[in-house]
N, C-alpha and C positions, 0 to 999 in steps of 0.2 A: 214936693216931688214925690211921685209914686212909681210903682213898678211898671205902669203903662207908659209913663213918660220917659222911662229909662230903657225898657226892653225894646220898644219899636225903633227908637233912634239908634240903639246899638245894632239892631239887625240891619238897618239902612247903612250904617257905617261899615259893618262887616261885608255887606254885599258890594258896596262901592270899592272897598279895599281889594276884594277878590277880583272885581272887574278890572281895576287898573293894573293889577299884577299880570293878569292874563292878557290884557291888551298890550302891555309891554312885551310879553313873550311872543304874541302873535305878530307884532310889527317887527320884531327882531329876528325871526326865523322864517324859513321857507316852507311852504305847504303845512302851516299849523292851523288849519281850519278848526279843529276842536277847540283851540283857545279863543278863536273869534266867536264861536257859538257860546262858549262859556261866558265870555264878556257880555254878550247880548242877554244871556239868561240872568246874569247877576244884576245888570242894569234894570231889567224888567222886574226882577224880584224886589229890588230897592224901591222902584216906583210903586209896586203893589203895596209894600209895607207903608210907604208914605200915605197912600190913599186909605189904607186900613186905619192908620192913626188919625186921619182926618174924620173918618166915619165915627171913630170912638169918641171924638170931641164934638160931633155934629149936634146942632140944636134944633134942626128942622128936617122934615121929610124931603123937601126940595134939595137941601144940601147933601143929604144921603144919596138921593137919586142921581145928582150930578156926579158924585164920586163913583157910583156903580156904573154909570154910563161910560165915563172916561177910563175906568179900570179895564174895559174890554181890550184896549190897545196893548198895555203891558202884559195882560194875561195871554193874549194871542201871540205876542212876540216871545213870551216865556215858553209857551208850549212848542212853538215852531223852532225856537233855538235849541231846546232840549232834544227835539226830534232830529235836528241837524247834527247835534253833538253825537247822538247815538249812531246816526248814519255814517259820519266820518270817523268816529273814534273806534267803533266796533267793526265797521266794514262788512256787516252781515245784515240779515233781515230782508223781508220783502218790501221793496221801496214803494210799491204802489199803495201799501197801507199807510205809510208816512205821508205820501202826497195827498191821499184821499182825506186823512184826518185833518191835516193842516188846511186844505181847501175848504172843507165843510166848516171848520171852526172859524176861519177867516170870513166866510160868507155870513155866518150868523152875527159876527161882530161888526161887519160892514152895515148890515141891516140895523144893528143897534145904534150905529153912529149917524146914519142918514135920517133916522126917525127923530121927531121932535122930543120924544121921551124914551127912556130905556124900554126895549122890547124883549130882552133876554131875561133880565132880572130887575124887577121894579119894586121899590118899597112903597107899601100902602100906609105904613105907620112906623113909628119908632118907639123903642122901649128904653127906659133908663134903668140900668142895672147897677146894683151896689154890691161889691164883693167884700171879702174880709179886709179889715183895715180901713173901711170907709171909702174905698176907691169907687168912684162912679164913672160909668162910660155908657155910650149909646149903642144899641143894636137895632137893626132894622127888622121890620116884619115884611118879608119878601113874597111877592105873588109870582108863581110859576106861569110861563106862557109856552106856546108851541115852539118858539125859538129856543127856549131852554132845553127842549128835547133834542133839537138840532145840534145845539152846543154839546150836549152829552154824547151824541153819536160821534161827533168829531173827536172828543176826548177818548172815547172807547177805541176808535181806530188807532189813535196814537199809542194807547196802552197796549193794544194788540201788536203793533209794530215793535215796541220796546220788548215785549215778551218774546216775540219770535226771534228778534235779533239776539237777545240774551241766551235763548236756548241754543241757537246756532253757535254762539261764541263759547258756550259751555261745552258743546260737543267737540269744538276745535281744541279744547284743552285749556282755555283761559277761564277757569272756573271762578277764581277769586274776583276778577274784573266783572264777569257776568253777574255774580251775586251781589257785589257791593254797589255797582253803578246801576245795572238793570233792575235788581231787586228793590233798591231804595227808591228809584223813580216810580216804579209800579206801586209800591206800598204808599208812598206819600201822595201820589196822584189820587189813589182811591181814598186815602185817609182825609185829605183836604177837601175832596169833593163830597165825601160822606158827612164830614163835620159841617160844611157849609149848608148842606141840605137839612140837617138837624137844626142848625141855628135859624135858617129861614123859616122853619115851621114852629119855632119857639120851643123846641123840645130841650134845648140846652141854653144856658145863660152865660155865654163866654164871648170874648171878642172873636172876629175872624182870625183864623190861623193859617191862611193860605201862604202868607209871607214866611211864617215860621216853618211850615212844612217844606217849602221849596228852598229855604235856607239849608235845611238838612240835606236836600238833594244836591245843592251846590257844594256842600261839604264833601259828600260822597264823590261827586264828579271831580272836585279839586284834589281830593286825596289821590285818585288814580292819575290825574294829570301831573301832580307834583311828583308822583313816583316815576313817571316818565322823565320829568325834568331832572330828578336826581340821577336816573340812569344815564341821561344825556350828559350830565355834569361829570359822572364817573367815566363815561366814555371819552369825554373831552380830556380829562386828566390822563387817562390811559393813552389817548392819542398824542397828547403833549409829551408824555414820557417816551412813547414810541418814536416821536419826531426827534427828541433829544438823542436817543440811541442811534437813530438813522443818521443824524448830523455827525455824531461821534464816529460812526463807521465810515461815513462819506469823507470826513476829514482825515481819518487814518488811511483810507484807500485813495485819497486825493481825487474823489469823484465830484463832478459838477452836475447839479440837477437843473433842468430847465422845463418850462411849460409855455407853449405858444397858444394863445387864445386867438383862433382864426377870425372870429366875428369882430373883435376889437383890434386885431393885429397888434397884440401886446405880448412880449416875451418876458416871462419872469425867469430869473436866474439867481441861484444862491451865490453866496460869497465866493465859493471855490470856482464856480463857472465864470464869474466875472473876473477873478484873478487870472484864469487861463487866457482870457481875451484882453486883459488889462483894461477893463471897462469900470468906471467909477460906480459906486453903489447907488448914487442918486441919478444916474443917467438913464433916460428912457430908452428901451430897446424894442425895436420892431423888426420885421423881416428885412426891410431895406437896410437898416443899420447893421444887421447880421451879415448880409451879403457883402456889404462894403468892407467888412473886416476880413473877408476871405482872400486868399491868394488869387490873383487874376486867372491863373491856369486851372484853378479848382472850382471856380464859381459855377460854371456850366454843369459840371458833374454833380455838384451838391444840389443845384436847383432841379436837375432831372431826377435825382433820388427822392427829393421831397415830393415832387409832382407824382412820381410813381406810387409813393406811400399813400398820398391823399386820394388817388384814383384807383384804389383796389388793392394795393400792396399791403396796407396797414402797417407793416414793419418797415422801419427806416434804419439803414445802416450805411455809414460812410466814413472814410478816413480822408481828412483834408488838412490844408495848412492855413493857419491864421496869421495875418500880418499884424504885429503888435505895435502899439503906440510908441514903444521905445525903439522901434526899427528892426527888431528881430522877427523871426518866423518860428512858429510853434506847430508841431504836428498834433492834431486832435482826432481822437476816435469817438464818433458819435453814434449812439444807439437810441432808437425811439419807437414809439407806437402811437397810432392814430386812434382817438376815441370818437365814437359816433353819437349823434344826438337822437332825439325821438323819431325823426324821419329818416334815419339812416345816413345822414349827412355828417361829414367830419366837422367837429366843433373844437376839439383840442388835439394837441400833439405834445406829448411829454417824453422825456428821455434823460439820458445821462451822458456826460462827457468825461473823457480820460486823456491825460497828456501822454502821448506815445512818442515824444520827440526822441527820448533816449533809445527806445526800441528801433525807431527808424534809422537813427544814427548808427546803431550797432549793426543793423542789417546792411546798411551801405558799406560800413567798414568790412563786414564779413564778405560781402560780394567782391570788394576790392582785394581782400586777402586771398579769396579763391582765385581771382584772376592772376594775382602774383604767384600763387602756388602752381597754377596751370602753366604759367610762363616758365617758372623754374623747372617744372617737370619736363617741358619741351627742350629747354637748354640741356638738362641732364641727359635726356634721351638722345639728343643730337650728338652729345659727346661720345656716346656709344656707337653712333652711326657714322662718326667722322671718317673712320678708316674705310668703311664701305663706300661712302660717298666720294672719298678721294679716289678710290678705285674706279668708280663710275666716271669721274672727271678725267682720269688719266687716259682712258680709252679714246674719247674724242680728241683730247689734246694731243696724244701721241699720233693719232691719224692725221691731225692738222699739220703737225711738224713734218711728218714723212711726206705728205702731199706738197707742202711748201718747198721742201728740199728737192723733190722731183721737178716741180715747176721751175725752180731756180736752174737746174741742170738743162731743162728744155730751152730756157731763155738764153743760155750761153751758146746754143747752136746758131750759126749765121742765118739759117732759115728754120726757125722753130716751127714745130707742128702746132698751129693755133688750136686745132680741134682738141688735141691732148691737153693743152693748157686750159681750155674752157672746161673740160671734164674734171681736171684737177681742182679748178676754182669751185665748181659745183659741189665736189666732195668736201672741200673746205667749208663751204656754206652749211651743208647738212650737219657736219661734225660740230660746227660752231653752234647751230641751233640745238643739237643734242646737249651740249655743255650748258647752254643757257637754260634749258628746261630743268636740268639737274639743279642748277644754282637757284632758279625760281622756286622750286619745291623746297629747297633748304631754307631760303629766306622766308617763305610763307610759314613754315613750321616754327622758325625762330622768332617771327614777328609777334609782339604782344598786341592782341586785338580782341574786341568784343565779338560775341557770337552773331553771325550774320547768316540767317537761314535762307535757303533757296531750294528749288527743286534739283535733286541730284540723282544721277544714274548710279545704281548700286554696283553694277558690273564695272563701270568706268572708275569708281572709287576704289574698288578692290584691285584693279589693274595698276592704278597709280601707287597704291601701297606695295604691291608686288615689286614695282620698279624701284621703290625706295629701299626695300629690304632684301632684294635679290642678291646683291653682292655679299651682304653679311651672312645670309643663309648659305651661300656657296663657300664662304670662308670657314664656316663652322661645320660644313658637310651635312647640312640639314636640307631635306627636300621640302620646298614650299609649294603647296598645292592649293589652287583656287577652284572652288566648286560653286558655281552660281546658277541657280535655276533659271530656265529661259522665261522670257516675257515677264520679268518682275517689274512692277510699277515703280515710278520714281519715289524717292523719300524726300522729306523736308528736313534740311539740316545745314550745318556749317561744314564746308569741305575740310578745312584745315583742322578743326577740332576733332572731327570724326577720324581723319587720318591719324591724329595723335593717339586716339583711343586704340585703333587697330594696330599701329606700330608698337605701342606699349604692350599689347596682349601678345603680338607675334614674338617680340623680343623676349618676353617672359617665358613663352613656350620654348624658344630656342635655348634660353638659359637652363631650363629644366632638362634639356637633352644633352648638355655639354659635359656633365659629370654623372656617371661614366659615359664616355663617348660611344654612341651606338651606330652601327652600319645602316640600320633601317630608320634612323631618326627622321621624323616627318612632322610638319605642322600643316594642318588643313584649315583653310578659311572657307566657310560655306555661307551661302545666303539663300533663304527660302521665305515663303509666305507663312507666317505663324498663325495668325487669326485675322478676321476682317479688320482692315484698317492698319495693320502692323506687319512689318517684315522682321525676321529674326536673322541675326548674323552671329555665327559661332566660330570661335578660334579654339581648335583642339590639338593636343600634342599626344605622343605616345611615350611620354617620359614616366617618371616615378610618381606623379600625382601630388596631391596636397595632403598632408597629414590630417586625418579626420578630425582630431581635436582642435585643429587650427582653421578648418574650413570656414567657420562662421565669422572668423576675425580677419579674413584676407582683405576686406574693404575698409578696415579701421585705419585711421591716419597713423603713420610711423610704424605700422606692423609690417614686417618683412621676413621672408625665409631665406633671403640671399645674404651671404656674409658681408657684402659691401653695399647692400641696398638702402635706399632712403625711406622706403615705406610710404611713398606719396603717389606713385604711379596709378595704383588701383583706386584710391580715394578720389583722385582727380578724374579718372575715367568715369567713375560712378557719378560724380557731379555733372560732368558733361552730358552723359546719357540722360540723367534725370532732367537736366535743363532742356533737353530736346523732347521731353515728354515720354521717355522710354524707361526701361527697367533692365538692370544687369544682374547676373547671378553666376556663381561658380559651382562646379560639381566635379566629382571624380568620374572618369569613364571606366566602364566595365572592361577589364582586360589590361588596365594600366593607362596612366595619363590623366590629364585634366582638361576640362572644357569650360570656357567662359562664353556665355550667351547673353546677348543684349537685343532688345527690341527697339525699333524706330518707327514712328508713325509715317504712313504714306502721305504723299503730297495731296492736299485736298483739291487742288486745281489740276485735274488730269490732262488739261490741254496745254499746260505750261511746258515749255521745252526743258528737258533735263540736261545738266552739264556735268 
């Protein structure tokens, strides 16, 4: 055993080992073309080393020529793969140089293969060389041809491309990569070609070192590729750590993550998301399976939201109910985003899920509580109006009684005047209708009901409120004045709820005028057009006003300036106005008194009849 029989097999083994490592990386990653070209380079260098070892042991010129002829294939693959490596790994350089060099080199090697004997490099004789230690090996005496010049031109084009790509990479700031990879390729290209020329002319007595030179190039290329692999491994560890942190945060926030692959119609969901829908971890989920899990009333809305996101919206946001396998229903808030592919088409949709069942339940309970408070406010208010309404009812009932007594007297006459009786009966009917209207208004205010909006006439609404509060105003000695601008458009609202707001504000105004009692006590209710699309209704009194330090708190629940007040009238009024899409505010009037102003939206359908 000598150094020749040890060194060249070692180089072959090293090249094959590097080739297999990079082939594994190339097959396991996406878009890793540099590893593919490295694999081809390593295989070709291993083949060149094997042919060099065969030449070192050759005993005849024919055997050497056969090795020189077949070496054109791995040499061409080696140069082409190194060129492809620089092309894909650097991403710089003039590509036409690379194409020209590889095409010229491949042309010369094709000519070498189709010929019956080598035409690029042909051995005319062999020499037996003995080195230190008594190691003997064979070296050829090579004759240069015109095709040798063609091969050299192709190699020079490749060297020029590598040099140009390295300079561009250097200017881009990646100096170390340009120097290690580009510099080593250029150096060993020139060194191996120069050494081969000296050996062919018999000026040096050594084996061919093409394989050894390009093994050094492979080491330089592998060093930079491994550096990328190390960075990728570090990035993978960082990503794994980031995912663990994200999982911890998602678990703490009870967030579910999901990703929908549109091409495969597959939905990935993490453990939290699957728990929200009560879906087992091993169950396959697609869009059809997801839609089936939705509440029937929410399916159409969810499908429309997804369709809108996929066709231009990009953002997906929807609250819906999921029907659970256990039979329950859970409210889910979903947020997502569409990701586009290379051609601008949606390829993925990913997002998060959050259980909002508790929030929805609380909102429902709050809405119910508001309705109960509004009902309690109406009952409390009607207690204050009871005496006034009794007075309203006493008038028609007293008139009915008197008319009935008169009719009874007429009927006692042997020949009663029927015309008088008919007139009395007509009066009784009108008085009865008056009493019925008073009772209907009272029942409507006391009845607990949801808001039912419709087109309403502002002037008619104010007149109805005047009728309800007229007796109370007269009993208190307060002048109630209605000022309604002409030709006001209809508003959109609930008649009874708006009556409640106006009655509450009017009674508050009259309460402010009761102590001390004033001869000019007055409450003015006005309506006008505030801004496009809205009407403003104001209730003003000329009383003592609201203390400035309490003005901003008048709408707070349970806040009151009355000795026996509940503090719920104004908060309920604000809730009703906000539900109608308006705004209410309080202010003190210059010269004394307070004003409450609220806005209401006009009815969008101007052709609808107002009532």
